[in-house]
DRENZA-700818 format. One record per residue (C-alpha): residue number from 1; residue in three letters; x, y, z negated. Coordinates in steps of 0.25 Angstrom, whole numbers. Example, Ala and Ser with C-alpha at 12.3 -4.5 7.8 and 13.67 -1.06 7.14 Angstrom:
BEGIN
(1,"ALA",(49,-18,-31)) (2,"SER",(55,-4,-29)) 
This chain:
BEGIN
(1,"MET",(0,0,-1)) (2,"HIS",(5,14,3)) (3,"THR",(4,23,-8)) (4,"HIS",(3,37,-11)) (5,"ARG",(4,47,-22)) (6,"ALA",(-4,58,-27)) (7,"THR",(1,68,-40)) (8,"PHE",(-8,76,-49)) (9,"ALA",(-5,83,-62)) (10,"GLY",(-17,85,-68)) (11,"GLY",(-15,88,-82)) (12,"CYS",(-14,79,-92)) (13,"PHE",(-12,65,-84)) (14,"TRP",(-19,57,-93)) (15,"CYS",(-30,62,-87)) (16,"MET",(-27,59,-73)) (17,"VAL",(-22,46,-71)) (18,"GLU",(-38,41,-70)) (19,"PRO",(-45,49,-61)) (20,"PHE",(-35,43,-51)) (21,"GLU",(-32,29,-55)) (22,"SER",(-46,23,-52)) (23,"LEU",(-46,28,-37)) (24,"PRO",(-45,18,-25)) (25,"GLY",(-31,18,-20)) (26,"VAL",(-25,21,-32)) (27,"GLU",(-12,14,-36)) (28,"LYS",(-8,20,-48)) (29,"VAL",(-7,34,-57)) (30,"ILE",(4,38,-65)) (31,"SER",(4,48,-75)) (32,"GLY",(17,57,-74)) (33,"TYR",(24,70,-73)) (34,"THR",(29,78,-61)) (35,"GLY",(30,92,-56)) (36,"GLY",(42,94,-65)) (37,"HIS",(58,98,-68)) (38,"VAL",(62,88,-75)) (39,"PRO",(65,73,-71)) (40,"ASN",(59,62,-79)) (41,"PRO",(50,69,-90)) (42,"THR",(44,64,-101)) (43,"TYR",(29,67,-105)) (44,"GLU",(37,76,-118)) (45,"ALA",(44,83,-108)) (46,"VAL",(31,86,-99)) (47,"SER",(22,89,-109)) (48,"SER",(31,102,-113)) (49,"GLY",(27,107,-100)) (50,"LYS",(42,110,-98)) (51,"THR",(45,99,-87)) (52,"GLY",(36,106,-77)) (53,"HIS",(29,94,-74)) (54,"TYR",(16,91,-72)) (55,"GLU",(8,79,-77)) (56,"ALA",(3,71,-67)) (57,"VAL",(-1,60,-60)) (58,"GLN",(4,52,-50)) (59,"ILE",(-5,42,-39)) (60,"THR",(-1,31,-31)) (61,"TYR",(-13,28,-21)) (62,"ASP",(-16,23,-9)) (63,"PRO",(-18,34,1)) (64,"LYS",(-28,21,10)) (65,"HIS",(-36,21,0)) (66,"LEU",(-36,35,-8)) (67,"ASP",(-37,47,-3)) (68,"TYR",(-28,59,-8)) (69,"THR",(-41,68,-9)) (70,"LEU",(-47,59,-18)) (71,"LEU",(-35,61,-27)) (72,"LEU",(-36,73,-26)) (73,"GLU",(-52,74,-31)) (74,"ARG",(-49,66,-44)) (75,"PHE",(-37,76,-47)) (76,"PHE",(-45,89,-46)) (77,"ARG",(-56,80,-53)) (78,"ASN",(-49,79,-65)) (79,"ILE",(-41,93,-66)) (80,"ASP",(-44,107,-67)) (81,"PRO",(-36,113,-56)) (82,"THR",(-39,127,-61)) (83,"ASP",(-30,126,-74)) (84,"PRO",(-16,130,-70)) (85,"ASP",(-10,129,-85)) (86,"GLY",(-12,114,-88)) (87,"GLN",(-27,104,-88)) (88,"PHE",(-37,105,-100)) (89,"VAL",(-32,104,-114)) (90,"ASP",(-17,101,-108)) (91,"ARG",(-9,114,-105)) (92,"GLY",(3,117,-100)) (93,"PRO",(12,115,-85)) (94,"GLN",(13,98,-85)) (95,"TYR",(-4,99,-86)) (96,"ARG",(-4,106,-74)) (97,"THR",(-12,102,-61)) (98,"ALA",(-5,98,-49)) (99,"ILE",(-6,90,-36)) (100,"PHE",(6,85,-31)) (101,"TYR",(5,81,-17)) (102,"HIS",(14,70,-11)) (103,"ASP",(14,74,3)) (104,"LEU",(6,85,14)) (105,"GLU",(-6,76,16)) (106,"GLN",(-8,77,0)) (107,"LYS",(-6,91,0)) (108,"LYS",(-16,95,10)) (109,"ALA",(-26,85,5)) (110,"ALA",(-24,93,-9)) (111,"GLU",(-24,107,-3)) (112,"ALA",(-38,102,6)) (113,"TYR",(-44,97,-8)) (114,"MET",(-41,109,-17)) (115,"ALA",(-44,119,-6)) (116,"GLN",(-58,112,-7)) (117,"LEU",(-59,114,-21)) (118,"LYS",(-55,125,-23)) (119,"ALA",(-67,128,-12)) (120,"SER",(-77,121,-20)) (121,"GLY",(-77,132,-32)) (122,"ARG",(-78,122,-42)) (123,"TYR",(-68,129,-50)) (124,"SER",(-68,145,-56)) (125,"ARG",(-53,144,-57)) (126,"PRO",(-44,141,-45)) (127,"ILE",(-38,129,-44)) (128,"VAL",(-23,130,-49)) (129,"THR",(-19,115,-45)) (130,"PRO",(-5,116,-37)) (131,"LEU",(-2,106,-26)) (132,"LEU",(12,103,-26)) (133,"PRO",(21,94,-20)) (134,"ALA",(25,81,-29)) (135,"THR",(38,80,-35)) (136,"THR",(42,69,-43)) (137,"PHE",(34,62,-52)) (138,"TYR",(38,55,-66)) (139,"PRO",(28,46,-72)) (140,"ALA",(25,48,-87)) (141,"GLU",(28,39,-99)) (142,"GLU",(20,27,-99)) (143,"GLU",(10,29,-110)) (144,"HIS",(4,42,-101)) (145,"GLN",(2,31,-89)) (146,"PHE",(-14,29,-88)) (147,"TYR",(-17,35,-104)) (148,"TYR",(-30,35,-102)) (149,"LYS",(-30,19,-101)) (150,"LYS",(-20,19,-111)) (151,"GLN",(-25,27,-121)) (152,"PRO",(-40,28,-118)) (153,"PHE",(-45,34,-131)) (154,"HIS",(-33,45,-132)) (155,"TYR",(-36,48,-117)) (156,"THR",(-52,51,-118)) (157,"LEU",(-50,59,-132)) (158,"TYR",(-39,68,-124)) (159,"ARG",(-46,69,-112)) (160,"GLN",(-59,72,-117)) (161,"GLY",(-51,81,-127)) (162,"SER",(-44,87,-116)) (163,"GLY",(-57,97,-108)) (164,"ARG",(-55,89,-95)) (165,"ASP",(-64,81,-95)) (166,"ARG",(-75,93,-96)) (167,"TYR",(-69,103,-89)) (168,"LEU",(-69,92,-76)) (169,"GLU",(-83,90,-78)) (170,"SER",(-86,104,-80)) (171,"ILE",(-80,107,-66)) (172,"TRP",(-85,94,-57)) (173,"LYS",(-100,90,-62)) (174,"LYS",(-110,95,-55)) (175,"GLU",(-121,106,-60)) (176,"ILE",(-132,98,-59)) (177,"ASP",(-148,103,-57)) (178,"ARG",(-155,94,-61)) (179,"GLU",(-170,101,-54)) (180,"LYS",(-161,101,-41)) (181,"LEU",(-156,86,-44)) (182,"LYS",(-172,83,-45)) (183,"GLU",(-174,87,-31)) (184,"THR",(-163,82,-24)) (185,"LEU",(-161,68,-32)) (186,"SER",(-171,57,-31)) (187,"PRO",(-179,55,-42)) (188,"LEU",(-171,43,-46)) (189,"SER",(-157,49,-42)) (190,"TYR",(-162,60,-54)) (191,"ALA",(-167,51,-66)) (192,"VAL",(-154,42,-64)) (193,"THR",(-143,54,-63)) (194,"MET",(-151,64,-71)) (195,"GLN",(-160,55,-81)) (196,"LYS",(-151,42,-82)) (197,"ALA",(-160,34,-77)) (198,"THR",(-157,20,-72)) (199,"GLU",(-161,16,-57)) (200,"PRO",(-167,1,-54)) (201,"PRO",(-156,-8,-52)) (202,"PHE",(-155,-16,-38)) (203,"GLN",(-166,-6,-35)) (204,"ASN",(-155,7,-31)) (205,"ALA",(-147,10,-21)) (206,"TYR",(-132,6,-21)) (207,"TRP",(-134,-6,-32)) (208,"ASN",(-130,-15,-18)) (209,"ASN",(-123,-5,-9)) (210,"LYS",(-114,-13,0)) (211,"ARG",(-108,0,7)) (212,"HIS",(-96,5,6)) (213,"GLY",(-95,20,-1)) (214,"ILE",(-95,28,-13)) (215,"TYR",(-105,33,-24)) (216,"VAL",(-107,47,-27)) (217,"ASP",(-114,55,-39)) (218,"ILE",(-126,57,-32)) (219,"ILE",(-128,73,-38)) (220,"SER",(-114,77,-36)) (221,"GLY",(-109,69,-26)) (222,"THR",(-95,65,-34)) (223,"PRO",(-91,51,-31)) (224,"LEU",(-92,42,-41)) (225,"PHE",(-91,25,-36)) (226,"SER",(-87,17,-24)) (227,"THR",(-92,6,-18)) (228,"LEU",(-78,-2,-18)) (229,"ASP",(-82,-1,-35)) (230,"GLN",(-96,-6,-34)) (231,"TYR",(-98,-19,-38)) (232,"ASP",(-113,-27,-37)) (233,"ALA",(-115,-29,-54)) (234,"GLY",(-127,-35,-53)) (235,"CYS",(-134,-24,-62)) (236,"GLY",(-142,-18,-48)) (237,"TRP",(-135,-4,-49)) (238,"PRO",(-122,0,-42)) (239,"SER",(-112,-6,-50)) (240,"PHE",(-95,0,-48)) (241,"THR",(-82,-5,-56)) (242,"LYS",(-77,10,-57)) (243,"PRO",(-82,24,-52)) (244,"LEU",(-74,32,-42)) (245,"HIS",(-69,42,-51)) (246,"ALA",(-70,38,-65)) (247,"ASP",(-69,53,-69)) (248,"GLU",(-81,57,-62)) (249,"LEU",(-90,49,-72)) (250,"ARG",(-94,51,-84)) (251,"GLU",(-96,39,-97)) (252,"GLU",(-108,41,-107)) (253,"LEU",(-112,33,-118)) (254,"ASP",(-127,29,-114)) (255,"LEU",(-136,24,-126)) (256,"SER",(-148,23,-119)) (257,"HIS",(-159,12,-117)) (258,"GLY",(-152,6,-130)) (259,"MET",(-139,1,-124)) (260,"ILE",(-126,7,-125)) (261,"ARG",(-121,11,-111)) (262,"THR",(-111,21,-104)) (263,"GLU",(-117,29,-94)) (264,"VAL",(-110,34,-83)) (265,"LYS",(-112,49,-77)) (266,"SER",(-107,57,-66)) (267,"ILE",(-97,67,-71)) (268,"SER",(-101,79,-60)) (269,"SER",(-117,78,-61)) (270,"ASP",(-117,70,-75)) (271,"ALA",(-127,62,-69)) (272,"HIS",(-130,47,-76)) (273,"LEU",(-124,35,-65)) (274,"GLY",(-125,25,-73)) (275,"HIS",(-117,16,-84)) (276,"VAL",(-105,9,-82)) (277,"PHE",(-103,-5,-90)) (278,"GLU",(-91,-13,-95)) (279,"ASP",(-96,-26,-87)) (280,"GLY",(-90,-23,-74)) (281,"PRO",(-80,-32,-66)) (282,"LYS",(-67,-35,-75)) (283,"GLU",(-58,-35,-64)) (284,"LYS",(-64,-21,-61)) (285,"GLY",(-61,-15,-73)) (286,"GLY",(-75,-21,-80)) (287,"LEU",(-84,-9,-78)) (288,"ARG",(-99,-7,-71)) (289,"TYR",(-104,8,-66)) (290,"CYS",(-118,3,-65)) (291,"ILE",(-122,16,-57)) (292,"ASN",(-136,21,-51)) (293,"SER",(-138,22,-38)) (294,"ALA",(-146,31,-39)) (295,"ALA",(-134,41,-44)) (296,"LEU",(-126,39,-33)) (297,"ARG",(-125,42,-19)) (298,"PHE",(-118,33,-11)) (299,"ILE",(-109,38,0)) (300,"PRO",(-107,28,11)) (301,"LEU",(-92,25,15)) (302,"GLU",(-93,30,30)) (303,"ASP",(-100,43,25)) (304,"LEU",(-90,46,14)) (305,"GLU",(-82,58,23)) (306,"LYS",(-94,65,28)) (307,"GLU",(-100,64,15)) (308,"GLY",(-88,73,8)) (309,"TYR",(-81,60,2)) (310,"GLY",(-71,56,14)) (311,"ALA",(-60,52,0)) (312,"TYR",(-66,42,-3)) (313,"LEU",(-65,35,12)) (314,"LYS",(-51,28,8)) (315,"LEU",(-59,21,-4)) (316,"PHE",(-64,13,7)) (317,"LYS",(-53,11,16)) (318,"LYS",(-53,-4,16)) (319,"ASP",(-63,-8,27)) (320,"HIS",(-77,-11,23)) (321,"SER",(-87,-16,31)) (322,"ASN",(-101,-12,23)) (323,"THR",(-100,4,26)) 
């Protein structure tokens, strides 16, 4: 496999591994230091802010199956690109954001994506994330690799306390006018997404879908799931082993109907999607995302480009007969 590298600085590198690791086509994600003037820096030295290094992640990926634009999208969905002095609770030059391009193609893709983001008007302040040529990348110490897996309790406390998630939700969450939604959604879709209803099993649009493509939030259009991760769980609802992007979902405790369940909601629209259970295929992580068809819109593989989701085409690089 011929792989490429992508390097991003997004503040504390503990928080920048998970958004990339689960993407199809990603081979590995390494936390480390780059952009400085001291060889072989340590965490302690970089933390002083005097070495010139950024905390960063370097991603090795297969360009045949993963578009660089998707990596850019994940990067910006997880940072505040308007902050010149750090990220959230972490202040100092080592926590600044940056894109380190490895070739001209990456540079052009980043310039195009950033121009699109600036034109969107999403941010009230200027985007200051610089675009820099990649330099030597030094892997961080072992205890900092995959910190969210090694120290999940401490990581969760840190992440919640840092303010990152609150900021990201405020930027990317779509303002919902429930009265207008009643006019645009079907009664069932409104009941499911806004009132936490559940559609009938085996009598919904996608429980046995055989076509290839992605599922997006029916309200915001945010990509949520892929048919590459869909399987027949025998329950009568669309079931997935994982989401396309875990950082687009929020999980909440659900004690309704005399049961203890974990509700899954879309961050971008605050829509109820379904629930996640721990009875999925063990070889694929053991999770089952049981999702209501009425909360989703399906984009077939052949329509991804014209619908504005062309960056997801490479996920389906292998030849599929049912399109």
